[in-house]
C-alpha positions in Angstrom: 85.0 111.5 139.4 85.3 113.7 142.6 83.9 112.2 145.7 81.0 114.8 145.9 80.0 114.1 142.3 80.1 110.3 142.9 77.9 110.7 145.9 75.4 112.7 143.8 75.4 110.0 141.2 74.9 107.2 143.6 71.9 108.8 145.5 69.2 108.3 142.8 70.1 104.6 142.4 70.0 104.1 146.1 66.6 105.8 146.4 65.2 103.7 143.5 66.5 100.5 145.0 65.0 101.2 148.4 61.7 102.4 146.9 61.4 99.3 144.8 62.1 97.0 147.8 59.5 99.0 149.8 56.9 98.8 147.1 57.4 95.1 146.8 57.2 94.6 150.5 54.0 96.7 150.8 52.4 94.8 148.0 53.4 91.5 149.5 52.0 92.5 152.9 48.8 93.7 151.4 48.5 90.5 149.4 49.1 88.4 152.5 46.6 90.4 154.7 43.9 90.4 152.1 44.4 86.7 151.4 44.2 85.9 155.1 41.0 87.9 155.5 39.6 86.3 152.4 40.3 82.9 153.7 39.0 83.7 157.2 35.7 85.2 156.0 35.3 82.9 153.0 35.2 86.0 150.8 35.6 84.0 147.6 32.5 81.9 148.3 30.5 85.0 149.3 31.6 86.9 146.3 30.9 83.9 144.1 27.4 83.6 145.5 26.8 87.4 145.2 27.9 87.4 141.6 25.5 84.6 140.8 22.6 86.5 142.4 23.5 89.6 140.4 24.6 88.1 137.2 23.7 91.2 135.2 26.5 93.1 137.0 29.2 90.7 135.7 31.0 90.9 139.0 32.9 87.7 138.4 34.6 89.1 135.4 35.5 92.3 137.4 36.9 90.2 140.2 39.1 88.2 137.8 40.4 91.5 136.3 41.3 92.8 139.8 43.1 89.6 140.7 45.1 89.5 137.5 46.0 93.2 137.8 47.2 92.7 141.3 49.4 89.8 140.4 50.7 91.8 137.4 51.6 94.7 139.6 53.4 92.4 142.0 55.4 90.8 139.2 56.2 94.3 137.8 57.5 95.4 141.1 59.7 92.3 141.3 61.0 92.8 137.8 61.7 96.5 138.5 63.6 95.5 141.6 65.7 93.1 139.6 66.4 95.8 137.0 67.6 98.2 139.6 69.8 95.6 141.2 71.3 94.8 137.8 71.9 98.5 137.1 73.6 98.8 140.4 75.9 95.8 139.7 76.9 97.3 136.3 77.5 100.7 137.9 79.7 99.1 140.6 81.6 97.2 137.9 82.2 100.4 136.0 83.3 102.1 139.1 85.6 99.2 139.7 87.1 99.5 136.2 87.6 103.3 136.8 89.3 102.6 140.1 91.5 100.1 138.4 92.4 102.4 135.6 93.3 105.1 138.1 96.1 103.1 139.5 97.1 100.9 136.5 98.5 101.5 133.0 96.0 100.0 130.5 98.8 99.3 128.0 101.0 97.1 130.2 98.3 96.3 132.8 100.9 97.2 135.5 100.4 99.6 138.3 101.2 103.2 137.3 102.8 106.0 139.3 99.7 106.3 141.5 99.6 102.6 142.0 103.3 102.8 143.0 102.5 105.5 145.5 99.9 103.2 147.0 102.4 100.4 147.3 104.9 102.7 148.9 102.3 103.7 151.6 102.1 100.2 152.8 104.5 98.9 155.5 108.0 98.3 154.2 109.5 94.8 154.4 112.4 94.1 156.7 114.4 92.6 153.9 113.9 93.4 150.2 114.6 96.0 147.6 113.8 97.3 144.2 115.0 97.4 140.6 114.6 100.6 138.6 114.7 99.8 134.9 115.0 102.3 132.1 114.9 101.3 128.4 117.8 102.6 126.3 117.0 103.7 122.8 113.2 103.6 123.3 112.8 107.2 122.0 114.6 106.4 118.8 112.3 103.4 118.2 109.2 105.7 118.7 110.6 108.3 116.3 111.7 105.7 113.7 108.9 103.2 113.7 106.0 105.1 115.3 104.2 105.0 118.7 102.3 101.8 117.8 105.5 99.8 117.8 106.7 101.6 120.9 103.5 100.6 122.7 103.9 97.0 121.6 107.5 97.0 122.9 106.3 98.3 126.3 103.7 95.6 126.5 106.4 93.0 125.6 108.7 94.2 128.3 105.8 94.0 130.9 105.1 90.5 129.7 108.7 89.4 130.1 108.9 90.9 133.6 105.7 89.1 134.6 107.2 85.8 133.4 110.5 86.5 135.0 109.3 87.7 138.4 105.8 86.2 139.0 105.9 86.7 142.7 107.4 90.3 142.7 105.5 93.5 142.6 105.8 95.1 139.2 105.1 98.7 138.2 105.2 101.0 135.2 105.6 104.5 136.6 105.5 106.0 133.1 107.4 106.5 129.9 110.0 103.7 129.4 110.6 103.0 133.1 109.7 99.9 135.0 109.9 99.0 138.7 110.3 95.6 140.4 109.8 95.4 144.2 111.0 92.3 146.1 110.1 91.3 149.6 112.1 88.8 151.7 114.9 88.7 149.1 118.5 89.5 150.0 120.8 91.7 148.1 122.9 89.0 146.5 119.8 87.3 145.1 118.5 90.6 143.8 121.7 91.1 142.0 121.2 87.7 140.3 117.6 88.8 139.4 118.9 92.0 137.9 121.4 90.1 135.7 118.5 87.9 134.6 116.4 90.9 133.8 119.2 92.5 131.8 119.6 89.3 129.8 115.9 88.8 129.2 114.9 92.4 128.3 117.8 92.9 125.9 116.8 89.8 123.9 115.5 91.0 120.5 111.7 90.9 120.0 109.6 90.4 116.8 106.9 93.0 116.9 104.5 93.9 114.1 106.7 92.1 111.6 109.9 93.9 112.7 112.9 92.9 114.7 113.2 95.3 117.7 116.0 95.5 120.2 116.6 97.9 123.0 119.2 98.2 125.8 118.4 98.7 129.5 119.9 100.6 132.4 119.2 99.0 135.8 119.6 100.5 139.2 119.4 98.3 142.3 119.0 99.2 146.0 118.2 97.0 149.0 116.6 97.0 152.4 118.0 97.6 155.0 121.4 98.3 153.4 120.4 101.4 151.4 117.4 102.8 153.3 115.0 102.2 156.1 111.8 102.4 154.0 110.8 101.1 150.6 110.3 104.7 149.4 113.9 105.6 150.3 115.2 102.4 148.7 113.3 103.1 145.5 114.8 106.6 145.3 118.2 105.0 145.7 117.5 102.5 142.9 116.5 105.4 140.6 119.7 107.2 141.4 121.7 104.0 140.6 119.8 103.7 137.4 120.7 107.3 136.4 124.4 106.4 137.2 124.1 103.3 135.0 122.5 105.3 132.2 125.4 107.7 132.2 128.0 104.9 131.9 127.0 103.0 128.8 124.3 100.9 127.2 123.1 97.9 129.1 124.6 98.8 132.5 123.7 97.6 135.9 124.6 99.6 139.1 124.1 98.9 142.7 123.5 102.0 144.7 126.4 103.7 146.4 126.2 106.7 148.8 128.4 108.7 146.5 125.8 108.5 143.8 123.4 110.7 145.8 126.0 113.5 145.7 126.5 113.1 142.0 122.7 113.0 141.5 122.3 116.2 143.5 125.0 117.8 141.4 123.3 116.6 138.3 120.0 118.1 139.4 121.7 121.3 140.3 123.4 121.5 136.9 120.1 120.9 135.1 118.2 123.5 137.0 121.0 126.1 136.9 121.4 125.4 133.1 117.7 126.1 132.5 118.1 129.4 134.2 121.3 130.2 132.5 119.9 129.6 129.1 116.7 131.5 130.0 118.8 134.5 131.1 121.5 134.0 128.3 124.3 133.8 130.9 126.4 131.4 128.9 128.6 133.5 126.6 131.2 132.9 123.8 134.9 133.4 124.4 137.3 133.4 121.5 140.6 131.5 121.1 143.0 132.8 118.4 143.7 130.8 115.3 147.1 131.7 113.7 148.4 131.4 110.1 151.5 129.3 110.8 153.2 130.5 107.6 152.9 134.3 108.3 152.4 134.3 112.1 149.4 136.5 111.7 145.9 136.1 113.2 143.6 134.2 110.9 140.5 134.2 113.1 139.0 132.9 116.3 137.1 129.9 117.4 134.0 130.6 119.6 134.1 128.5 122.8 131.1 128.5 125.2 131.9 129.5 128.8 129.6 129.5 131.8 130.3 131.2 135.1 127.8 130.0 137.6 126.2 132.2 140.3 128.8 131.1 142.9 131.5 132.4 140.6 132.8 128.9 139.6 133.3 128.0 136.0 131.3 125.0 134.8 133.3 122.9 132.4 131.9 123.0 128.8 131.8 119.2 128.4 129.5 119.0 131.4 127.0 121.7 130.5 127.0 120.9 126.7 126.2 117.3 127.4 123.5 118.4 129.9 122.0 120.7 127.3 121.9 117.9 124.8 120.3 115.5 127.3 117.6 118.1 128.2 116.9 119.0 124.6 118.2 122.6 125.1 121.2 122.4 122.8 119.4 124.1 119.8 118.4 127.1 121.9 121.8 127.4 123.5 123.7 127.1 120.3 121.5 129.6 118.6 122.1 132.1 121.4 125.8 131.7 121.2 125.9 131.8 117.4 124.0 135.1 117.3 126.3 136.7 119.8 129.4 135.4 118.1 128.3 136.5 114.7 127.6 140.0 116.0 131.1 140.1 117.6 132.8 138.7 114.4 131.0 141.3 112.2 133.1 144.0 114.0 136.4 142.3 113.2 138.3 143.4 110.1 138.0 141.1 107.1 139.1 138.5 106.3 139.3 137.3 110.0 137.1 134.2 110.4 134.8 132.9 113.1 134.8 129.1 113.8 131.8 127.7 115.5 131.1 124.1 116.7 127.7 122.4 116.0 126.4 119.7 118.2 125.8 116.3 116.5 122.2 116.5 117.7 121.6 119.7 115.8 122.3 118.0 112.5 119.0 116.1 112.9 117.2 119.4 112.2 116.5 119.8 108.5 116.1 123.6 108.9 119.5 124.0 110.6 121.1 125.5 107.5 118.3 128.0 107.1 118.6 129.2 110.7 122.3 129.6 110.5 122.1 131.6 107.2 119.4 133.8 108.7 121.6 134.5 111.8 124.7 135.6 109.8 122.6 137.8 107.6 120.9 139.4 110.6 124.4 140.0 112.2 125.8 141.5 108.9 128.6 138.9 108.8 129.8 137.7 105.3 129.0 134.0 105.0 132.5 133.1 103.9 133.8 134.4 107.2 131.9 131.8 109.2 133.3 128.3 109.5 131.0 125.7 111.1 132.7 122.6 112.7 131.1 119.2 112.9 132.4 115.9 114.1 132.6 112.6 112.3 130.1 111.0 114.7 127.5 113.6 113.7 127.9 112.6 110.0 127.4 108.9 110.8 124.3 109.5 113.0 122.4 111.8 110.6 124.1 111.2 107.2 121.2 112.1 105.0 120.1 115.3 106.8 123.8 116.2 107.3 124.4 116.0 103.6 121.6 118.4 102.8 122.6 120.8 105.6 126.2 120.9 104.5 125.3 121.4 100.9 123.0 124.3 101.7 125.7 126.0 103.9 128.4 125.6 101.4 126.1 126.9 98.6 125.5 130.0 100.8 129.3 130.5 101.1 129.7 129.2 104.7 132.9 127.1 105.2 132.6 123.6 106.7 135.3 122.0 108.8 135.6 118.4 109.9 136.5 118.6 113.6 138.6 116.1 115.7 139.8 114.3 112.6 141.2 110.9 113.3 139.2 110.2 116.5 135.9 109.2 114.9 134.6 106.2 113.0 135.4 106.4 109.3 137.3 109.5 108.4 138.3 108.6 104.9 134.8 107.5 104.0 133.4 110.8 105.3 135.9 112.7 103.2 134.9 110.8 100.1 131.2 111.4 100.7 131.1 115.0 102.0 132.8 118.2 100.9 134.9 120.1 103.5 136.9 123.3 103.4 138.9 122.5 106.5 140.2 119.5 108.5 141.1 119.9 112.2 143.7 117.5 113.6 142.7 116.4 117.0 144.9 117.7 119.9 145.7 114.1 121.0 148.0 113.7 117.9 149.6 117.1 118.3 150.4 116.7 122.0 152.7 113.6 121.4 153.9 114.1 117.8 157.3 115.6 118.9 158.1 112.8 121.3 156.5 109.8 119.5 157.4 108.9 115.9 154.1 107.1 115.4 152.1 110.1 116.2 154.3 112.3 113.9 153.6 109.9 111.0 149.9 110.1 111.6 150.1 113.9 111.5 152.2 113.8 108.3 149.6 111.4 106.8 146.7 113.8 107.6 148.6 116.8 106.2 149.4 114.9 103.1 145.8 113.9 102.7 144.7 117.4 103.1 147.2 118.7 100.6 146.2 116.1 98.1 142.5 117.0 98.4 143.1 120.7 98.5 141.7 121.1 102.0 143.2 123.5 104.6 144.4 121.9 107.8 144.1 123.3 111.4 146.1 121.8 114.2 144.5 122.0 117.7 146.3 121.9 121.0 149.5 123.6 119.9 151.2 124.4 123.2 154.9 124.5 122.4 156.9 126.5 119.9 158.6 123.3 118.7 155.2 121.9 117.8 154.3 125.0 115.9 157.6 125.1 114.0 157.3 121.4 113.1 153.7 121.9 111.9 154.7 124.9 109.8 157.6 123.0 108.2 155.2 120.2 107.3 152.8 122.5 105.5 150.1 122.9 108.2 148.0 126.0 107.5 146.5 127.1 110.9 147.5 126.6 114.5 145.4 126.9 117.6 146.3 126.3 121.2 147.6 127.9 124.4 150.9 128.8 122.6 148.9 131.5 120.8 146.5 132.3 123.7 143.6 131.0 125.6 140.0 131.9 125.0 139.5 135.6 125.6 136.6 138.0 126.0 134.8 139.7 123.1 136.4 143.0 124.1 139.9 141.5 124.1 139.3 139.7 120.8 138.2 143.0 119.3 141.4 144.7 120.4 143.5 141.9 119.1 141.7 141.9 115.8 142.0 145.7 115.4 145.8 145.4 115.6 145.6 142.7 113.0 147.1 140.5 115.8 150.5 139.6 114.5 151.8 136.7 116.7 155.4 135.6 116.8 155.6 131.9 116.9 158.6 131.9 119.2 156.9 134.0 121.8 
């Protein structure tokens, strides 16, 4: 409630309270004065005698009525005063509850972000520090089991932190983040506390009849080593937590000055990426794919490229991962696919377009519908589009992936298994899903000429593809010797710097118009 409104609300209660007190005091004074006068002048005796003399007037009954009425009025005033005081106590209690809720999270009963701000406004300790804790996998629990179980997990984490650090200041700024502030505790002891927190919070919990387990990322910063104020130290702890989150599940990091620079770069990348996606600055470039048997161009793979405003190229692995983390990968991928399909529609048939899908996109059950709509809008024949997915995507979203791939293949779109051999269970995926193409990861191609073991792996993959009737593409072909060896082993398509780097849409159109014959020895 705004301060002005609160004042308006309090004014009537204050007036009533003061009026009730004044009325009671006035009545009390009048009663005392009249009683004193009555005693001094023996009013009762005189009134009694007068009533006997004038019995017909029934003055004694009237007198009794007046006395009883007076006392009833006095009692009423006292009761009214007590009611007003009780109403005021209840109002103050309600205002206290509202004030508590303003700075606390009712679920965990820990201070919220506003409560944290109040803590940071207090004087900082000379020695101390903070832990910044983030739950890994909390979002997945919410989506899989519902928000009720997620809320129960947050309450359980808060309970464990209270039991673990009864004398520390605990906060829940929001979401799945928690803060622990220590006073008078040195850095080595805080590191021990952080390890204990990691061990305690990652212990499985039984909530609503289900076994729940999450990971944690913890950042640690200390006074005075990492900052002069508790606010500065908490910011450092959050930066360390972000660094831990990027490393792996269940990671603990102590703040280092270099983290600030990385965090600043991360923030810049995120903001610049939002603007780049908004303005459709990220564009596809096309790397040639060559038929190793004939030496002719077979198609292109679309590769995302981003030149920032300062003219520097941002590596794809950085901005793709950032787009996935920010939930922007669907929009970015759709922009790139639309532009790539429009470009590919201008190439002569049967040149194909290969396009990579993010593993996160396969969680969308409408992905196939959107892809089919895009190629129809661009006027590209479905059989000229080849979507590439990784093994990890199939394991993460197996059921949805199965439906998506079935819909795409039914529409005529080709499906390729990318980075074959580097994932989790390649053979099981080949048995479960249907593919038109297998792409051998560049790590095997790079060393197959010099290392017999790598060559045997490549031969095995080629034999597997031939046995299943699936085309094979080799990525990372950089030497003519590699291309010739692959051709002799029956590999269908080669891709790599030997045949060219990714080129602009205009250059790809020129190469496609010449039907792009490429001599392997060149």
